[in-house]
GUKEZA-920259 format. One line per 2 residues: number of its first residue (from 1); their letters; for each residue x, y, z of C-alpha. Coordinates in steps of 0.5 Angstrom, whole numbers. Layout:
NUM = a = X/Y/Z  ...
// end
This chain:
1 = me = 380/94/245  377/99/250
3 = dt = 373/95/255  369/100/259
5 = lt = 362/99/257  356/103/259
7 = vt = 349/101/257  344/107/257
9 = vl = 336/107/257  333/112/252
11 = rg = 326/114/251  323/116/245
13 = pg = 326/123/243  332/121/247
15 = ll = 334/117/241  335/123/237
17 = pl = 342/125/238  344/118/236
19 = ld = 340/117/230  346/116/225
21 = dv = 350/112/230  345/107/231
23 = ar = 343/107/223  350/105/221
25 = lr = 350/100/226  344/97/224
27 = ig = 346/97/217  353/94/219
29 = vf = 350/88/223  344/86/219
31 = na = 348/86/212  351/79/215
33 = wp = 347/72/216  341/71/217
35 = yl = 338/78/214  343/80/209
37 = ye = 340/87/208  343/92/204
39 = gs = 341/98/208  341/106/206
41 = ld = 343/111/211  336/115/209
43 = ye = 332/109/210  335/107/217
45 = rd = 334/115/219  327/115/217
47 = yl = 326/108/221  329/110/227
49 = aa = 325/117/227  319/113/228
51 = ya = 322/111/235  324/117/237
53 = at = 317/120/235  314/115/240
55 = ad = 314/117/247  313/110/250
57 = av = 319/107/245  325/105/248
59 = cv = 332/105/246  338/101/250
61 = va = 345/103/247  351/100/249
63 = ra = 357/104/248  365/103/249
65 = gg = 370/109/249  364/113/246
67 = ev = 363/109/240  356/106/240
69 = vg = 357/98/239  350/96/240
71 = as = 343/98/241  336/95/242
73 = tg = 329/98/241  322/97/243
75 = lp = 315/100/242  308/99/243
77 = ll = 305/94/238  300/99/236
79 = dd = 305/104/234  308/100/229
81 = gp = 305/98/222  299/94/221
83 = af = 303/89/218  306/87/225
85 = rq = 299/88/228  295/83/223
87 = pf = 298/76/226  296/78/233
89 = ea = 289/80/231  289/73/227
91 = ag = 291/69/233  286/73/237
93 = id = 291/77/241  289/84/243
95 = pa = 295/88/240  294/94/245
97 = qv = 297/88/250  303/87/246
99 = fy = 310/91/247  314/90/241
101 = fg = 322/89/241  324/92/234
103 = es = 331/89/234  338/88/238
105 = vl = 344/89/234  351/88/237
107 = lp = 358/89/234  361/81/234
109 = aw = 367/83/238  362/85/244
111 = rg = 358/79/244  358/73/249
113 = rg = 359/79/255  352/79/257
115 = ig = 350/85/253  344/81/250
117 = ha = 341/79/257  342/87/259
119 = ff = 338/89/252  332/84/254
121 = da = 332/86/261  332/93/260
123 = re = 326/93/255  322/88/259
125 = ah = 323/93/265  321/98/261
127 = ar = 315/95/258  313/93/265
129 = al = 314/100/268  309/102/263
131 = gr = 303/98/266  299/96/260
133 = fa = 302/90/257  301/83/258
135 = mt = 306/80/253  313/82/249
137 = af = 314/80/242  319/80/237
139 = cv = 320/77/230  326/73/226
141 = vd = 327/72/219  326/65/217
143 = re = 331/62/213  332/55/210
145 = ad = 336/50/214  340/48/208
147 = dp = 341/55/205  348/55/202
149 = rr = 349/62/204  349/60/211
151 = pp = 356/61/214  359/54/216
153 = gh = 358/53/224  353/59/225
155 = rd = 349/58/231  342/62/231
157 = nd = 340/65/238  334/60/239
159 = af = 337/57/245  338/64/248
161 = wh = 331/66/247  328/60/250
163 = kr = 332/61/256  329/68/256
165 = gy = 322/65/256  320/66/249
167 = ar = 317/61/245  316/61/237
169 = rp = 309/62/235  309/58/228
171 = gm = 303/61/223  304/68/227
173 = tl = 308/71/221  309/77/217
175 = hl = 312/79/210  317/85/209
177 = rw = 321/87/203  328/89/203
179 = qe = 334/89/199  339/83/199
181 = ag = 346/83/197  346/81/189
183 = rg = 338/79/189  335/86/189
185 = ev = 328/87/193  326/80/196
187 = lh = 320/79/200  322/75/207
189 = pl = 317/71/212  319/73/219
191 = tf = 316/69/225  314/72/232
193 = wt = 317/70/238  312/72/245
195 = rm = 313/71/252  308/73/257
197 = le = 310/79/262  309/79/269
199 = pa = 307/85/272  311/89/276
201 = a = 312/87/284
// end
């Protein structure tokens, strides 16, 4: 395996040259548990184009030997759809104060090398540098503990997120539809995790 890894922080339009690479990565990683997502390149291009069109959006890209092996995105919550803002409004949290982390996707061979921490560090630093956010947040699909599709021995990321200072917010849930293998389009609940963002030193 090529061991030379680089992590690059891109803002908004800087993502454009990598749209297809990141789109393919999202499809491949999210096809596995817990998302079981059957994505299309056209949908992914459109989804990522919204980040590229947002000046304050960020995409952190990990490359090995020129290949994109990981990516992590974020943007101001107000620049995302109403469904993402509603749980915050219902909880009395001003969406203008929230920087939303879209996803972190990383090929399995590159996990366990600190890249996940690098993704969070870079996105939190970006949100902090913008100077107008009090909170960072992301959401995670809710799956039943006894779901028969759960891989044997699967470990979720809860301990990692707790270590980063994030807390799950029960009741702050949105619902999104996506295609699942063998099931067609399914409505999924996703619950938010949040962390207060310290101001820049």
